[in-house]
N, C-alpha and C positions, 0 to 999 in steps of 0.2 A: 714416926708411925705413919703409915699410909692407910687411908680409908677409901674403899671402893664401894660405889653405890650407883644405882640407876639415877639418872638425872635427865630432866626434860630438855633443857636447852642451856648448856654452858655458853658463855659469851663467845662471839665470833673471834674476838681478839685472842682470848686464851686458847681456843682450839687451834688457830693459826700458829700461835707461839709454840704449843706443844708439838704440832706437826714439824715446825721448823727445828725445834730443839731435839727432836727424835731422829731426824735424818730421813724420814719418810718423804717420798716424792708426792707432794700434793700442791695444788695451786695456792700456796700461802700468801701470795701477793694479790690474789683476787678475792677480797673479802666478801663480795657479793656471792661468788660461787661457794665459798665456805659456808656462808649463811644459808644458802639453799641446801647444801649437804646436811647441815644440822637440822634444818626445818623439816626435811623430807625423810630423815631416818626415823624409824619408829622404835628404836631401842638404842639408847646411849648409856654406857656405863663409864664412869669417870674414876680416876684415882687422884686423890688430893693429899698433899702432905699435911703436917700438923698445923700449918698456918693457913690452910685452904687453897694453896697454889695448885693449879691443875698440873699434874706431872705425867698423866697417862689417860688414854681414852680408847674405848672400843665403840665403834659406830656400826650399827647393823640394820638390816631390813629383814623382817620376819613376819610370819603369819601366826606364830606362837603355838602351832599345832603340828607342823610337818617339817618345815625347813627354816633355816636362818642363814643369811649371807652376811658374813663378817666383812664389811667393806674396809674398815680401818682398825688397825691395832697399832697404837703408837705410844711409846714411853720416852720421855725426856732422857737423853744420853746420860745425864748425871744420876739417873735413877735406874738405869738398866742393870741387868744381872743381879737383881734383888728379888725376883719372883713377882714383880708387879704385873707383867704381861700375863702370867699364869693366873694371878688373882682376878684380873679383868675378864679373862676367858671363863674362869670358874663362875663369876657373877653372871656373865651372859648366859651360861648353861643353866644356872639356877633360874634366871628370868624366863627362859624359853621352855623349860621343862624337859622331861625325859623323852617325850614323843618327837621332838624336833631334832633333826640333824643340824650340825654346824659345818658350814663350808666356807672356803675363802680362796682367793687367788693370792699367791705369795710373790712378792718381788724376788728376783733371783738372789739378791744378797741376804734375804731372810729365809730362804727355802730350807736351810739346815736347822733352823730354830723349831719349826712346827712339829717335826717328829718327836722331839724331846719333851713336848708338852701334851702328847696324846693324839695328835692328828695323824691320819693315814693318808699316804699319797694316792690320788685317784688318777687313773689313766683314761677316764671317760668324760673328761670335761672339754667343753668347746667354748670358743669366745669369738665375738665380733668386736673388734677394738673400737674405741671411741675415735671420732674424727678430730675433736679438739680437746 
């Protein structure tokens, strides 16, 4: 059984581990940066298994009234294809309410996943990529 809920600050080590186990490209060997990513997100939803192990995470920045940027959606590969990503997104949507849109940037290898869970492709997004 998987339990999804809003969580203030999962540990840096468990977030780095779920990122590593999911295959998402994040700076998993830079725990200081992962710590800052956790500390500065204002919405984190976690998925934990029956013994409390972190198996999934959704990390977002939102104003809870107009928009929400889903910065990370990661599920441990051993738990993928079981609806956990959808559960995380559903909980994020519950937390942000019906007035907020939910947007994200998909990694190329994940781009086919998002239409299956209700996202629409947007052609009007722009980005200035990070230097580091």
